[in-house]
C-alpha positions in Angstrom: 13.1 -5.2 -29.7 10.5 -6.8 -27.5 7.8 -9.2 -28.6 4.2 -8.5 -27.8 4.2 -10.6 -24.6 7.2 -8.8 -23.2 5.8 -5.4 -24.1 2.5 -6.2 -22.4 4.3 -7.5 -19.3 6.3 -4.3 -19.1 3.2 -2.2 -19.5 1.4 -4.2 -16.8 4.4 -3.8 -14.5 4.5 0.0 -15.1 0.8 0.2 -14.4 1.2 -1.8 -11.2 3.9 0.6 -10.0 1.7 3.6 -10.7 -1.3 2.0 -9.1 0.1 0.2 -6.1 3.6 1.7 -5.6 5.7 -0.4 -3.2 2.8 -2.9 -3.0 3.0 -3.8 -6.7 5.1 -7.0 -6.3 2.7 -8.3 -3.6 -0.2 -7.7 -6.0 1.6 -9.5 -8.8 2.5 -12.4 -6.5 -1.1 -12.8 -5.5 -2.2 -12.9 -9.1 0.4 -15.5 -9.9 -0.7 -17.6 -7.0 -4.4 -17.4 -8.1 -3.3 -18.5 -11.6 -1.6 -21.5 -10.1 -4.6 -22.4 -8.1 -6.7 -22.3 -11.3 -4.0 -24.3 -13.1 -3.6 -21.6 -15.6 0.2 -21.9 -16.0 0.5 -19.6 -19.0 -1.0 -16.8 -17.0 1.2 -17.7 -14.1 4.3 -17.4 -16.3 3.1 -14.0 -17.4 2.8 -12.8 -13.7 6.1 -14.4 -12.9 7.7 -12.3 -15.7 6.0 -9.2 -14.3 7.4 -10.0 -10.9 10.9 -10.2 -12.5 10.4 -6.8 -14.2 9.3 -5.3 -10.9 12.3 -6.7 -9.1 14.7 -5.4 -11.8 13.1 -2.0 -11.7 13.5 -1.9 -7.9 17.1 -2.9 -8.0 17.9 -0.4 -10.7 16.2 2.4 -8.7 18.1 1.5 -5.5 21.4 1.4 -7.4 20.7 4.9 -8.8 19.9 6.3 -5.4 23.1 4.9 -3.9 25.2 7.1 -6.2 
């Protein structure tokens, strides 16, 4: 079972994929960078987790398409 932070990160990642498609990781990286510039490291950690989820979803999809 996921905690609220993980659930929200997964929802955000799903929304980014729907909204931006292949550009979703770029958008998330820009948001993480902006959070770093503002020294909001909690928000940066959330965007980093979203980037990890996006990377996992891309690797899972590419593995499915291989077979």
